[in-house]
N, C-alpha and C positions, 0 to 999 in steps of 0.2 A: 557409029557408036551404040546405040540404042538397039536397032537391029542385031548386030553382035550379044548384046546381052541377053536379048529374048531368044535367039538360037541356041544360046549356053545353057538357059533355061528348060529349052525346049517348046518355047511358047510361040505363036505366031506373034508376029509385029502388033498385030490390033489388041490380041491378050494382053501382052505386055504392058500397051499402053493403058488399057484399060485397069491393071492392077495398080499403075503407077497412079493414076487419076484416083483410084477409089482409095488407096494408101495417103496421098497428098489431101485430100478432101477431110479424113480422120483426125488430120491434126490441125489446131488452131494456128491462127498466124501470130506472130508477136503481137502486133497489135489489137489482137481481141484479149488476148494474154492479159496483156497490160492495161487493158480498159478494165476486164472484170478484176484485177488486183487492186485498182484503183477505186473500184467500188465495194470493195470488202470491208469490212468491219475489222481495226486495228486488234491486234493480239497482244494482251496485257504479260507481260512474264516477269520475273524478277531474275538476278542473277543467281540464285539458289535453283532457280528454275532449270536456266542453262546448266547449271552444273550438273546437276541430275538428269539432265537430257545426255550429257556429255558422258556421263557415267553409265547411263543405260545402254551406250552404244548411238545415241540418236545425235546425228549432227545436222 
């Protein structure tokens, strides 16, 4: 399956695998994201803030 994907993209199998590894390395895993969120300071907001965000198109 991976060889076929590489061929469809006009890449050698090694080049395709290299691209996959580089792409994967650029994304944090879920545990890293959760650790970062757990250490962030909480954000204070009010119901008025939420309404304003929604009216501005931010959800």
